[in-house]
LOKE-309432 format. One record per atom (N, C-alpha, C): y negated, z negated, x negated. Coordinates in steps of 0.2 Angstrom, whole numbers, padded with zeros to 4 digits, always signed. Atoms other than C-alpha are relative to their C-alpha. Example, Ala and Ser with C-alpha at 12.3 -4.5 7.8 and 13.67 -1.06 7.14 Angstrom:
% residues 2
+0006+0000-0004+0022-0039-0062-0006+0000-0004+0006+0001+0004+0005-0036-0068-0005-0003+0004
***
This chain:
% residues 292
+0006-0002-0003-0037-0079-0110-0001+0007+0002+0000-0007-0002-0033-0061-0108+0001+0001+0007-0001-0001-0007-0027-0063-0091-0006-0002+0004+0006+0002-0004-0042-0072-0084-0006+0005-0001+0005-0005+0001-0054-0060-0093+0001+0007+0003-0002-0006-0004-0044-0045-0086-0002+0000+0007+0001+0001-0007-0045-0052-0069-0007+0001+0002+0007+0000-0001-0063-0055-0069-0003+0007-0001+0003-0007+0002-0067-0038-0077+0002+0005+0006-0002-0004-0006-0056-0030-0063-0004-0001+0006+0004+0001-0005-0066-0038-0050-0007+0003+0000+0006-0004+0002-0082-0032-0058+0000+0007+0001+0000-0007+0000-0076-0015-0059+0001+0002+0007-0001-0002-0007-0070-0015-0041-0007+0000+0004+0006+0000-0003-0088-0020-0036-0005+0006-0002+0004-0006+0003-0096-0007-0048+0002+0007+0003-0003-0006-0003-0085+0007-0041+0001+0000+0008-0001+0001-0007-0088+0002-0023-0001+0007+0004+0001-0007-0003-0093+0021-0019+0007+0003+0001-0007-0003-0001-0074+0025-0021+0003-0003+0006-0002+0002-0007-0071+0014-0006-0002+0004+0005+0003-0004-0005-0082+0024+0004+0003+0007+0001-0003-0006+0000-0074+0040-0001+0007+0000+0003-0007+0001-0003-0056+0033+0003-0001-0001+0007+0000+0002-0007-0062+0026+0019-0001+0006+0004+0001-0006-0004-0069+0042+0025+0006+0005+0001-0006-0004-0001-0053+0052+0021+0005-0003+0004-0004+0003-0004-0043+0039+0029-0002+0000+0008+0002+0000-0006-0054+0039+0044+0001+0007+0003-0001-0007-0002-0053+0058+0045+0007+0001+0002-0007+0000-0001-0034+0057+0045+0002-0004+0007-0001+0004-0006-0034+0043+0058-0003+0004+0007+0002-0004-0006-0045+0054+0070+0004+0006+0002-0005-0005-0002-0033+0068+0069+0006-0002+0004-0006+0003-0004-0020+0056+0077-0003-0003+0006+0003+0004-0005-0032+0046+0088-0002+0005+0006+0003-0004-0005-0041+0060+0097+0005+0003+0005-0005-0003-0005-0026+0069+0104+0003-0005+0004-0003+0006-0004-0018+0052+0109-0005-0002+0005+0004+0003-0005-0034+0047+0118-0001+0006+0005+0000-0005-0005-0035+0064+0127+0006+0000+0004-0006+0001-0004-0017+0062+0132+0000-0006+0005+0001+0006-0004-0020+0045+0138-0004+0001+0006+0005-0001-0005-0035+0050+0148+0003+0005+0005-0003-0005-0005-0026+0065+0156+0006-0003+0004-0006+0003-0004-0011+0054+0161-0002-0006+0004+0002+0005-0004-0020+0039+0167-0006+0001+0004+0006-0001-0003-0037+0044+0171-0004-0006+0000+0004+0006-0001-0048+0031+0178+0003-0006+0004-0003+0005-0003-0035+0020+0185+0000-0006-0004+0000+0006+0003-0032+0002+0181+0007-0002-0003-0007+0001+0003-0014+0004+0174+0000-0003-0007+0000+0003+0007-0019+0001+0156-0003-0006+0000+0003+0006+0001-0029-0014+0160+0005-0006+0000-0005+0005+0000-0013-0024+0161+0002-0002-0008-0001+0001+0007-0012-0022+0142-0006-0004-0004+0006+0003+0003-0029-0030+0139+0001-0007-0003-0001+0006+0003-0023-0048+0137+0005+0000-0006-0005+0000+0006-0010-0043+0124+0005+0005+0001-0005-0004-0001+0005-0033+0121+0005-0002+0005-0005+0001-0006+0017-0031+0136+0005+0005+0000-0006-0006+0000+0034-0022+0133+0001+0003+0007-0002-0002-0007+0037-0021+0152-0005+0006+0002+0005-0005-0002+0020-0012+0155+0001+0007-0004-0001-0006+0004+0024+0000+0140+0006+0004+0002-0006-0004-0002+0041+0004+0146-0001+0003+0007+0002-0003-0007+0035+0007+0164-0005+0006-0001+0005-0005+0001+0021+0018+0157+0004+0006-0003-0004-0006+0003+0033+0029+0146+0005+0003+0005-0004-0003-0005+0045+0031+0160-0004+0004+0005+0004-0005-0004+0031+0038+0171-0003+0006-0003+0004-0005+0004+0022+0048+0158+0004+0002-0006-0003-0001+0006+0035+0050+0145+0000+0008-0002+0000-0007+0001+0036+0069+0146-0007+0003-0004+0007-0002+0002+0017+0071+0142+0000-0002-0008+0001+0003+0006+0019+0060+0126+0006+0003-0005-0006-0002+0004+0035+0069+0119-0003+0004-0006+0003-0005+0005+0025+0083+0110-0005-0004-0005+0004+0004+0004+0012+0070+0104+0003-0004-0005-0004+0004+0005+0025+0059+0096+0003+0004-0005-0002-0005+0005+0032+0074+0087-0005+0001-0005+0006-0002+0005+0015+0078+0080-0001-0006-0004+0001+0006+0004+0013+0060+0074+0005-0001-0005-0005+0001+0006+0029+0060+0065-0001+0005-0005+0002-0005+0005+0024+0076+0056-0006-0002-0004+0006+0002+0004+0008+0068+0051+0001-0006-0005-0001+0005+0004+0016+0053+0043+0001+0002-0008+0000-0002+0007+0020+0063+0027-0007+0001-0003+0007-0001+0002+0002+0068+0026-0003-0006-0002+0003+0006+0002-0003+0050+0026+0003-0002-0007-0002+0002+0006+0008+0047+0011-0003+0004-0006+0003-0004+0005+0002+0062+0002-0008-0001-0001+0007+0001+0001-0016+0057+0005-0001-0007-0004+0000+0006+0005-0012+0040-0003+0001+0002-0007+0000-0002+0007-0007+0049-0019-0006+0003-0002+0007-0003+0001-0023+0059-0018-0005-0005-0002+0005+0006+0001-0033+0043-0017+0001-0003-0006-0002+0004+0006-0023+0035-0031-0003+0004-0006+0002-0004+0005-0027+0050-0042-0007+0000-0001+0007+0000+0000-0045+0051-0038-0003-0007-0003+0002+0007+0002-0047+0032-0041+0001-0001-0008-0002+0001+0007-0038+0032-0058-0005+0004-0004+0004-0004+0004-0048+0047-0064-0007-0002-0001+0007+0003+0001-0065+0039-0060+0000-0006-0004+0000+0006+0004-0060+0023-0068+0000+0002-0008+0000-0002+0007-0055+0032-0084-0006+0003-0003+0006-0004+0002-0069+0044-0085-0007-0004+0001+0006+0004-0001-0081+0030-0080-0006+0003+0005+0005-0004-0005-0089+0040-0065+0002-0002+0007-0002+0001-0007-0090+0036-0047-0003+0005+0005+0003-0005-0004-0097+0052-0040+0006+0003+0004-0004-0003-0004-0089+0061-0026+0004+0006-0003-0003-0005+0003-0086+0076-0037+0005-0002-0005-0005+0003+0004-0077+0066-0050+0006-0002+0004-0006+0003-0004-0066+0058-0037+0004+0006+0003-0004-0006-0002-0061+0075-0029+0003+0004-0005-0003-0003+0006-0058+0083-0046+0006-0004-0002-0006+0004+0002-0047+0069-0051+0006+0000+0005-0006+0000-0005-0037+0069-0035+0003+0007+0000-0003-0007+0000-0034+0088-0036+0004+0001-0007-0003-0001+0007-0030+0087-0055+0006-0003-0001-0006+0004+0002-0018+0073-0055+0005-0001+0006-0004+0001-0006-0010+0075-0037+0007+0002-0002-0007-0002+0001+0005+0084-0043+0004-0005-0005-0003+0005+0004+0009+0073-0058+0001-0007+0003-0001+0007-0003+0006+0057-0048+0006+0001+0006-0006-0001-0005+0018+0064-0034+0006+0000-0004-0007+0001+0004+0032+0066-0047+0001-0007-0002-0001+0007+0002+0029+0049-0054+0002-0004+0006-0002+0004-0006+0029+0042-0036+0007+0001+0002-0007-0001-0002+0046+0050-0033+0004-0004-0005-0004+0004+0005+0053+0043-0049+0000-0008+0001+0001+0007-0002+0046+0026-0045+0004-0002+0006-0003+0002-0006+0053+0026-0028+0008+0000-0001-0007+0001+0001+0070+0030-0034+0002-0006-0005-0001+0006+0004+0069+0016-0047+0000-0006+0004+0000+0006-0004+0064+0004-0034+0006+0000+0005-0007+0000-0004+0079+0009-0023+0006-0002-0004-0005+0002+0004+0090+0007-0038+0000-0008-0001+0001+0007+0001+0083-0010-0042+0001-0005+0006-0001+0004-0006+0083-0016-0024+0008+0000+0001-0008+0000-0001+0102-0011-0023+0003-0005-0004-0003+0005+0004+0106-0021-0038-0002-0007+0002+0002+0007-0002+0096-0036-0031+0005-0002+0006-0004+0002-0006+0106-0036-0014+0007+0002-0001-0007-0002+0001+0122-0030-0022+0005-0006+0002-0005+0005-0001+0131-0047-0022+0000-0002+0008+0000+0002-0008+0126-0050-0003+0004+0006+0003-0003-0005-0003+0132-0033+0002+0008+0000-0002-0007+0001+0002+0148-0035-0008+0004-0005+0004-0003+0005-0004+0152-0051+0000+0001+0001+0007+0000-0002-0007+0148-0044+0017+0005+0005+0002-0005-0005-0001+0159-0029+0015+0007-0002+0000-0007+0003+0000+0174-0040+0012+0002-0002+0007-0002+0002-0006+0173-0045+0030-0002-0007+0002+0002+0007-0001+0167-0060+0039+0006-0005+0000-0006+0004+0000+0185-0067+0040+0001-0002-0007-0001+0002+0007+0185-0068+0021-0005-0004-0003+0005+0005+0002+0169-0078+0020+0001-0007+0002-0002+0007-0002+0173-0096+0019-0006-0004+0001+0006+0004-0001+0155-0102+0018-0006+0004+0001+0005-0004-0002+0141-0094+0027-0006-0002-0004+0006+0002+0004+0128-0104+0017+0000+0004-0007+0000-0004+0006+0134-0095+0001-0002+0007+0001+0003-0007-0001+0131-0078+0009-0007+0000+0001+0007+0000+0000+0114-0083+0014-0004-0001-0006+0003+0001+0007+0110-0089-0003+0000+0006-0004+0000-0007+0003+0115-0072-0010-0006+0004+0003+0005-0004-0003+0103-0064+0002-0007-0003-0002+0006+0003+0002+0089-0076-0002-0002+0001-0007+0001-0002+0008+0092-0074-0021-0002+0007-0001+0001-0007+0001+0092-0056-0019-0008+0002+0002+0006-0001-0002+0076-0056-0009-0006-0003-0005+0005+0002+0005+0067-0067-0021-0001+0004-0006+0000-0004+0006+0072-0057-0036-0004+0007+0002+0003-0007-0002+0066-0041-0027-0008-0001+0001+0007+0001+0000+0049-0049-0023-0003-0001-0007+0003+0001+0006+0047-0054-0041+0000+0007-0004+0000-0006+0004+0051-0036-0047-0006+0005+0003+0005-0004-0003+0038-0028-0035-0006+0000-0004+0006-0001+0004+0023-0033-0045+0001+0003-0007-0002-0003+0006+0032-0027-0061+0000+0008+0001+0000-0007-0001+0035-0010-0053-0007+0003+0001+0008-0002+0000+0016-0009-0048-0003+0000-0006+0003+0000+0006+0011-0013-0065+0003+0006-0004-0002-0006+0003+0023+0000-0072-0003+0007+0002+0003-0006-0003+0017+0013-0060-0007+0001-0002+0007+0000+0001-0001+0009-0063-0001+0002-0008+0001-0001+0007+0001+0009-0082+0002+0007-0002-0002-0007+0001+0010+0026-0082-0006+0005+0003+0005-0004-0002-0004+0033-0071-0006+0000-0005+0005+0001+0005-0017+0026-0083+0001+0004-0006-0001-0004+0006-0009+0034-0098+0000+0007+0001+0001-0007-0001-0007+0050-0090-0007+0003+0001+0007-0003+0000-0025+0052-0086-0004-0001-0006+0003+0001+0006-0031+0044-0102+0002+0004-0006-0003-0004+0006-0020+0053-0114+0002+0007+0002-0002-0007-0002-0016+0068-0104+0007+0002-0001-0007-0001+0002+0002+0066-0106+0004+0001+0007-0004-0001-0006+0016+0071-0094+0004-0006+0003-0004+0006-0002+0027+0059-0083+0005-0001-0005-0006+0001+0005+0041+0062-0095-0002-0005-0006+0002+0004+0006+0031+0054-0109-0003-0007+0002+0003+0006-0002+0021+0041-0099+0004-0005+0002-0004+0006-0003+0035+0032-0090+0003-0004-0006-0003+0004+0005+0045+0027-0106-0005-0004-0004+0005+0004+0004+0029+0022-0115-0002-0005+0004+0002+0005-0004+0024+0012-0100+0005-0006+0000-0006+0005+0000+0041+0003-0100-0001-0004-0006+0001+0004+0006+0038-0002-0118-0006-0004+0000+0007+0003-0001+0020-0007-0114+0001-0007+0004-0001+0005-0004+0026-0018-0100+0004-0006-0003-0004+0005+0004+0039-0026-0111-0004-0004-0005+0004+0003+0005+0026-0030-0124-0005-0005+0003+0005+0004-0003+0014-0037-0112+0002-0003+0007-0003+0002-0006+0026-0044-0099-0004-0006+0003+0003+0006-0004+0018-0061-0095-0007+0002+0002+0007-0002-0003+0000-0054-0094+0000+0005+0006+0000-0005-0006+0005-0039-0083+0003-0004+0006-0004+0003-0006+0017-0050-0072-0005-0005+0003+0004+0005-0003+0004-0064-0070-0006+0003+0004+0005-0003-0003-0010-0052-0066+0001+0003+0006-0002-0004-0006-0001-0042-0054+0003-0005+0006-0002+0006-0005+0006-0058-0045-0006-0002+0003+0007+0002-0003-0012-0063-0042-0002+0005+0004+0002-0006-0005-0016-0046-0035+0004+0000+0006-0004+0000-0005-0001-0047-0025-0001-0005+0005+0002+0005-0005-0006-0063-0017-0006+0002+0004+0006-0002-0003-0023-0055-0013+0002+0005+0006-0002-0005-0005-0014-0040-0004+0004-0004+0005-0004+0003-0005-0002-0052+0005-0005-0004+0005+0005+0003-0004-0017-0062+0011-0004+0005+0005+0003-0004-0004-0025-0047+0018+0004+0002+0006-0004-0002-0005-0010-0041+0027+0002-0006+0005-0002+0006-0004-0006-0059+0034-0006-0001+0005+0006+0001-0004-0024-0060+0040-0001+0006+0006+0000-0005-0005-0023-0043+0049+0005-0001+0005-0006+0002-0005-0006-0048+0057-0002-0005+0005+0002+0006-0004-0014-0064+0063-0005+0002+0005+0005-0002-0004-0029-0056+0070+0002+0004+0006-0003-0005-0005-0019-0043+0079+0004-0004+0005-0004+0004-0005-0008-0056+0087-0004-0005+0004+0004+0005-0004-0021-0069+0092-0006+0002+0004+0006-0003-0003-0035-0058+0097+0002+0003+0007-0001-0003-0007-0036-0053+0116-0007+0004+0001+0005-0004-0001-0047-0038+0118-0001+0001+0008+0000+0000-0008-0051-0042+0137-0007+0001+0002+0007-0002-0002-0070-0038+0136-0002+0005-0005+0003-0005+0004-0081-0025+0129-0002-0003-0007+0002+0003+0006-0088-0037+0116+0006-0001-0004-0006+0001+0004-0071-0042+0110+0003+0006-0003-0003-0007+0002-0065-0024+0109-0004+0002-0006+0004-0002+0005-0080-0021+0098+0001-0004-0006-0001+0005+0006-0078-0036+0087+0007+0001-0003-0007-0001+0003-0059-0033+0085+0000+0007-0004+0000-0006+0004-0063-0015+0080-0003-0001-0007+0004+0001+0006-0076-0021+0067+0005-0004-0005-0005+0003+0004-0063-0033+0060+0005+0004-0003-0005-0005+0002-0050-0020+0059-0002+0004-0005+0003-0005+0005-0061-0008+0049-0002-0004-0006+0001+0004+0006-0066-0022+0038+0007-0002-0004-0007+0001+0003-0047-0026+0034+0002+0007-0003-0002-0006+0003-0045-0007+0031-0003+0001-0007+0004+0000+0006-0059-0008+0018+0003-0005-0005-0003+0004+0005-0051-0023+0010+0007+0002-0003-0006-0003+0003-0034-0014+0009-0001+0005-0005+0002-0005+0005-0042+0000+0000-0003-0003-0006+0002+0003+0006-0051-0012-0011+0006-0003-0004-0006+0003+0003-0034-0020-0015+0003+0006-0005-0003-0006+0004-0028-0002-0021-0005+0001-0006+0005+0000+0006-0044-0001-0032+0001-0005-0005+0000+0006+0004-0042-0018-0038+0006+0000-0005-0006-0001+0004-0024-0014-0044-0001+0004-0006+0001-0005+0006-0030+0001-0055-0005-0003-0004+0005+0003+0004-0045-0009-0061+0003-0006-0004-0004+0005+0004-0033-0023-0066+0003+0002-0006-0004-0003+0005-0022-0012-0076-0005+0003-0006+0005-0003+0005-0037-0003-0084-0003-0006-0004+0003+0006+0004-0045-0020-0089+0005-0003-0004-0005+0003+0004-0029-0027-0095+0002+0004-0006-0001-0004+0005-0027-0012-0106-0005+0000-0005+0005+0001+0004-0044-0014-0113+0000-0006-0004+0000+0006+0003-0043-0032-0117+0006-0001-0005-0006+0000+0005-0025-0030-0125-0002+0004-0006+0002-0004+0006-0032-0016-0136-0005-0004-0004+0005+0004+0004-0047-0027-0141+0003-0005-0004-0003+0006+0003-0036-0042-0145+0005+0002-0006-0005-0003+0005-0023-0031-0155-0005+0002-0006+0005-0002+0005-0038-0024-0165-0003-0006-0004+0003+0006+0003-0045-0041-0168+0005-0003-0005-0006+0003+0004-0028-0047-0174+0001+0003-0007+0000-0004+0006-0028-0033-0187-0005-0002-0005
***
């Protein structure tokens, strides 16, 4: 019952700390405006009030985009370079949001002051943890796909059966997908221990590995359920973007509202992950104490 109790408690915590969603949304909106406003100004200066962009209203059209870039590519070169430099800031902002959320959950506060203090206090340690987890993810992914790449490196003429090659690829992809929730759980457990006990990454990561090993099935099951929730959000987002045609003012407004709702749901998924680990930690501690 620990898994069910932890999941329900995580959902309640997500609703209880809904103010955090507002803080994260406003920060994400601010970063988005830094990219959108120069892009809008550049589009307006290049196209003006012509009907050239109206060809994109029914949906994405590669030919129209290619023709537009051929005609106005020089104007966008500096803007695209600026956008590339802004991408690292997006990743750093994600780390700041994670630090603020975990700090608020552990300290049981949802004020803006607590959120920003936590983001500033734990930004550096969470950045170091993120780098280590990224390297670990690359290592495990390499091991998952190693049989496929070894068979592929031998040359296509040495491959007798292409079905076996694709089976290696699918097996590696399946194992990789199973490892992702465990890596999420490992990272969130390390973040929780760092904030709760005030320990460094060097101490939190090995301790979290041992904790995941001890609570393997609970952590894996809980994070697989959370993973399905995140997958559903991204699938819904891709479906709406592919099927919706913003050909009227009302449809543009509705599509914008739906997209902002999906942004909030993605942020809620981040908060749900941390609340799930916090809840699982609490219920596992209570269960262990009751057993004693």
